[in-house]
Each structure stands twice: as structure tokens, then as C-alpha cells.
N, C-alpha and C positions, 0 to 999 in steps of 0.2 A: 455572845458568851453562852447562851442557852443552847444554841445549835451545836457548839463545840462540845458541851457537856453531854448532849444527847448522842452525838457520834461516838464519844468515848464509852458511854454506857452500853451502846449497841455492839461494841467490839467483843468477840469471844474472849474469855479469860485465857491467858497464856498457859501453856503446859507447865512452864517453869518460870517462877519469878523470884529473883534474888535481890535483897536490899541491904546494902552496906555490910556485906559479909566480911568478917575479920576472924582470923584464926591465929592464935598464939600458942607457943609451947614453952613451958617453964623449964629452964635449965637450973643447974645448981647455983650459979651465981648471976644469972641473967634471964631475960625473957626474949625468945626468938619469935618475931612476927613473920609468919609464912605467907599469909594473905592479908591484904589491907584494903578495906572499903570497896569490895567487889559488888557491883550492881549490874543486873542484866535481866532481860526477858526473852524467853524462847517460845515461839508460837507452836501450836499443835501441827505436827507434820513436817516441821522444819528439820533440816540436817545442819548441825553446827560443829565446827572443828575448833578445838582449843590447842593452839600451837605455842611451844615455848621450849627453851633449853632445859636440860636436865637440872633439877634443883630450883626451877622457877616457881613451883607451886601448883603446877597443872594437875598432877595426880591427887594432891591434897584437895584441890577444888572439886575434882570429880567425885571424890569420896563424900564430900559435904553435900554436893548436889543430889547424890543418890541416897543420902541418909545413912551412910556407913559410919559417919562420925558427926559430932555436933560442933557448931562454931562457937568461938569465944564471944562474938557479938554479931548482930545482924540476924536476918531471917531467910529461910528457904521455904518457898511454897511450891509443892509438887502436885500437879493435877488437883488443885483445890485444897490440899491438905498442908497445913503449916508443919512440915516434918521436923523443923528445928525445935519445935516445942513438944514433940511426941516422945513417949518413952521408947526404950530400946525394943521392947516387944511389939509396940505399935508400929514402929518403923519397919521391923522385920515382916510384919503382916502385910503392910503396904507394898514392900518390895516384892513379896511372893506373888502378889496379884497384879501389880501394875508395872513392874520394872524388870528389864532384862539386862544381862551383863555379858560382855565379851572381854576377856583379859588377854594380855600379852602371853602369859604362861599357860593359857588354855584352861587350867583349873578343872580338868576332868578327873573323875574318881578312878584310880588305876584298877581297882578290883571289879569294876563294872564294864560291860560291853558298851559299844557305841550306842546301841539301842537303849540299854538300861540307863545310860547317862542322860539321854534326852527324855526318857520316860520319868525320871526322878522328880523334876519340878512339877510335872503334871500330876503325879501321884500325890505329892505333898499338898497340892492345891485342890485335891479331890475331883480332878477332871474325869469326865466320862471317856471311856475307850482311850486311855493314854497310849497304849501300844500302837493303835491305828494312827494316831496323830504323830507319834514319834517316827514311825515307818514312813509316813507321807513326807515329813520334813527331811529325813535322811536321804530319801530318793530325790527330793528337790535339790539338795546340795551335792548330788552326784555320788552318794555313798550307799546306794541301795543294795550293793553286793558286799558291803563291809559291816553289816548290822551287828554281827556277833563277834567282831574283832575287838580286842581290848585296846586301850590307848597305846600301849607299848608296841602293838602290831601295826600301828598307823604312822604315817609320816607326819611331820609338823603341820603341813598344809591340810592333811586329812583331819588331824586333831582339831585344828581351828574351825574346819567345816562342821565338825560335830558340835563344837562350842557355839557356833552361830545357830545351828539348828536348835540347840537347847535354849539359847537366848530368845528365839522367836516362838518357842513351843507354846507358851501360855498367852500368846497375842498381847505382849506388853504395850502399854500406852507410850512408854519411853524406853529407849535402849541406851545404855552407857557403854562405850567401848574404850578401853585403855590400851593404846598402842596395839591395835588388833593385828598389824602386820609386822610388829617389831622383831619377832623371832623367826621370820621367814625370809628366804631369798627373794630377789626382786621379782622373778617370774611368778613364783608361788604367791607372793604378796599381792601382785596385781590381780591374780585370779581370785584370791580371797576378798580383796576390796571390791571387785566387780560383783561378787556374790552378795556381799554385805549391802551394797548400795541398791542392788536389784530387789532383794528381799525387803529392804526398808521402804522402797517405793511401792511395792506390791501390797504391803500390809499397812501402809500409811502411818508407820510408827514415827515418833519424834526421835531423832538420833543426836546424841551428844557424844563427841569423840575427842579424846586426847591423842594426838599423833605428832611425830616429828617428821612424817612423810608429807612434804609440801604438795606432791601430786595428789595424794589422797585428800588432803585438806581442801584443795582447790575444787574437788568434786562436791563439796558441801555448799549449801545455799548461803551460809555465812561463815566467817572466820573471826576468831578472837585471838589476840596475841597476849601472852602473859610473861611478864618479866619482873623479877624480884617481888612477886606477890601482887602486882598491879595489873589489872586486865584492861586491854584496849581493843577497840574494833576498828582496824585501819580503814576499811571500806567506808564506814560512816564518817570518819574524820576527813577522808579524801573528798567525799560528796559535799561536805560543808565548805571545803576550801576551793571548790571549782564552780 
């Protein structure tokens, strides 16, 4: 018993620990349960895919894991911080320094160039030489010649590359991606997913991704399935039954 306790104590703390997470939305005449009793641990450096049908609760779960919303019940611990108990300002500060995001709709600021979009989070975080870092990342994603183009002058794939460069700009401890290839054709989506996985490996970031793309999900080290707000890990269940 003591040996087991010591082994557990020696294990590094997970990047993300979720315990009995439940999320409800009050309607006029009823209460809708979107997530029910979700518990999981994600280790540092892992890549994890959350797969589910539209309306299954996967995007709501991602928002709770990233501290964009607070749960009805349960806790979310992100990189040692109990974010489900932090104020909105405290969560925003944590996200600015520790979290990166890639969205299906790119979420680039239309009035800014590609370079300025990547520089913005660096400037907000008070980073030194933000322009140098932004240029380096845009060159890494193949847009070294498109630095001064606005989002409307870029293709969808190019916009998502800018978004990926922006997400990695501040060296986040964890990156959340919500359908990162959802608005792209198959060929462009494959290219973008290659880039996302390559950068994730290079920087050792923990990746948590919501996707309907089974091929992209299969590239992650673990997969979870969510249906009607309930999360399961099929691979773990299969291992126990064999």
C-alpha cells in the first residue's frame, strides 16, 4: 500500500484534471443538462481528441476546459490552477499566458495584417520583440511572403495557418482546437492538420482538440467520444475487456 502511494506521489501532476463536471442551462420551463459527470485527466505533452456528433456537448466541454465558461457542478484544474473557482478576470489572465486557441472560423481581426494578428497576443502579454517572434512563426507556417496581407486577402487555409501561428506565439502550455479543419476542403485540411501536429510536437504543447474528422482524431495519442453529454474513452474500455 505504501509503495503504491509513493508511486502515485511521484507522478507529475496532469496538465488538465476534470472531476465530475456537469453543465446545465436553464430554460423557461425546464433545465437542459448538456454535460453529465465528466471526469478525465490529460498529461503534459499529450494530444487528445474529443469526437462526437453535432449537439453532443463537445464544444461546450472545450469551453469549460479552457475556462471560457464555468460549470454547474464539478471542478476543472488547468496547469495547477483550479480555474472553475477563479473569477472571470483571473481566468482571462491565465488564458493569456498559458493557453492557445485555434477555432473553426479562424477568429482573425479583419483590420489587422497577418503579422499584426500574430503580434497582438504577444503585445498584450508584454513579450519582448513581438514582431520578430511573429515573423518567425509566420515563416514557419509558410506565410513569410504574406505578412502584410489582411485576412480577406488570404485563402481559408492561409487564414488557419495565421491562426495556428498566433496560437503558438506565446508558447502556450496547452492548446485548445475547435474543429480546426472544419471550414477547409480535404486537401487543405490535411495540410493544416499536418502543420498543427508538427508544431505541437516541436513545442511540446498539450493539445486538446474537438473534431469530427476521424483521420485527424486518430493522429492524437488518445481519443474520447462524447454522446448526449457523457464522455467515454473507447480505447481504455477495449483494453479492459481484452
